[in-house]
Every structure is written in C-alpha cells, then in structure tokens.
N, C-alpha and C positions, 0 to 999 in steps of 0.2 A: 462826456462827448466823446473821447479817447474811444467808448467803446465803442459807439454809433461808428464812426470815422473805418475804425477797421470792421466793421458786420458790412459797411456800405464797400471797402476795398476788396475785401474776400467774395463779397456777393459778386462783383464786376468780374474781380479774375475769374472765376467760375461758372458765370455768364460767359464773356469772351473766350474762355480756352472748349467750353461743352459746345456754342452756334460754331466755333473754325471746324471743332470736330463734323459736328454732324452734320455741315455746309461742305466740309474735305475743302477749303480754301482758305486766304490769309483774311479776306474782305467779310466782318461781323455786319449781321444785318440787323434789325429791330426785328424780336418776338414778341408777340402779342399776348397777353396770359390765355393760359385754357380755362373755356367756359365749362361753364358747370355744365354737367350730365341733366337729358329731361329726365324730370318728376325729378328728382336730386335732391338731398334734406341739405345746406348746407351744415358743416362740420367747423365748429369754430375749437380752436388748439392754441395754447401757450404754453410758456414754461421760462425756464431759466436757467443760465449756465454759471460757473462760479469756477475759480480756479486757486487752488494755494500749493503751494512751497512747502517743501517740508526736509531739508538736508537735499540728497540727491531725488527726494520722491516730487514729482508731479500728479496732483486730483486735480479732473476735469469733474467735478459734479454739478447737481441740478435736479430740475423735477420738470414734467413735462405733462398734459394731459393726453397724449397720443395715444394711440389705441393699444393694448400690452398686446406682444405679439409683431410689434414694428417693427425693420433692419433700423437700428439707429447707428448713426458713423459720430462717434467723439475722437475728438484730434484736440491736437498742439500744430502749433502753427506759428513760425515766427514772424519777426517783424518784418519781413521782407514779403510776407503769403505765400512763404513755402512751408509743405506739409512737413513738423518733421516727426511725430509720430501719430500712430491714428490703430482704433480697435473699430472692427462694426460687429455689435452685439443687437441681441434681443429683447425689447424691451419687457421688462418683468415688476409692475409698480411703478408708483408716479417717482420713484424717486431712482435718480442716476446715477453713476460712478464708476469711474475707471481709473487705474496708478497706474503711470507711466514711469520709468527708473530714465535719470539722465544719464548719458553715456557719448563717450567721446565718438565716439563715431557718427552720433544723429545728432548731438549738441556741441559742436566744434564751435571755434572763436568766435565766427560772423553770427553766430546766434546771441543776442542780445537780450532779445525779450520775448515772451509768447504770450500767444492768446488760447484759451481755450476753446471749440464747439460740439455744440450736439445737435445735429443734423438728422436729419429724415427726408428720403426723399424716393419717388418712385421705383429708381430701378438702378440709379447711380449706382450701389451699396450689394446689388444681386437684388432678385424678386422678392415681395413684397409676397404674405401671406393672403392667400385671394378674399380674405373676411375685412381685411385694411382697403384692398381695394374696392367692393361693393359698399365700401360703409368712404372712401375718401376718391373712390375715380380710378383712372388706370395710370390718368397725369395728375392724381391728387388734387384735379381742377372743381372737388368739392371743396376744398378747406381754405378757411378765412382763420388769417392768424392779426393778430396786431404790428400794424407798420415797422417796418423793419425784419421781420419776425418770419418774414417768407419773400421769396425770389425766384423766378421760372426763368425755365429755359426751353429752348426745342422737347426736351424731355418729358418736362412736365413740373411742377412746382415744388417747390425746395422749403423745407422747413428750417431754420437757421437760430440757431440762440448762439449768444455767443459773452465769452466771459473778461471783464476786465483784463490788459493789458499786464504782466508780472515782470518785472525785469530779473533777470538769470544776475547773480555773483558769482563770479570764478576766481 
C-alpha cells in the first residue's frame, strides 16, 4: 500500500511540476493522455523496481520490457518527494541496476526513508533514439502499462516503476 501511495505522490508531483513548467504559470490544468498514433500498434510494457541497502550503498534494481536503447532515469527519492540521487542510463538487457553511495552532502539528517524509481519518458531525460520513437510514438502515446506504472503530462507518457520505501539508519 505504501508503494502505491508513494508512486501516486511522485507522479502527482511530477505531473504538477511539468504542467506548471509547460504552462509558465502557477495554475495547473487537466492534461489528457496523448492519443495513439494513427495506424500504430499498441506496445505493452511492464517492469519492477526494488531497492536494497548495504552499509553506505543503496542499490536500485529491477527489470523491464522497455526496448533496449531507451534512456532510463534511475533515482532515489526521499520521504518528502525530493530526488536525492539519480543517473540517466541506456537500457541494455531486461535487468537494470545502479548503486548509489550514501554521502552526508546528499543524505543529510532530513532524509529518513528513500524509495527507488526506474522511469522512462519521451524527452525529460534527453532525446530518445529514433527506434524508440518509431515504436512508442513521439510522446510515448503508443505505450500501454499496468495501472500505476504509467502517468502522463504535456510532454507525453512516462513509464514509472517504484520500489518499496526503505528506512535509513544513521
């Protein structure tokens, strides 16, 4: 339940932030999901995300059926929804993993718990390769994913896999 609630909170923050940024004002508007490209084939994707803590190392890992070559954003988010650590990487193989080192500069005393995320978006983390756009659409409008693993904003559809929250002990 906490995983789903955190996914919804992060998705809402992402959606509001990007909507405000795209609109250039403080008022958020409802953004309809991009419609599938004409004559396009829907592409179903799924995945998972887990987080483990070993000493001063946080590992965010999972698997996804997103196409190889896609840009993925792997992040560690604190209990208040702030991104503490992140990396953008190119997907190669179904298994995805990245280790983050806990340091006092990023993980100060206000960070009590963290959640890992593996996300993929049309352009928020850089331009995707043309093969990705050809299959998924320019705004990833051709993607289908289980409820809770997909959100959208003015920039398009974002695929989002989240781990359970992990308490940090200091």
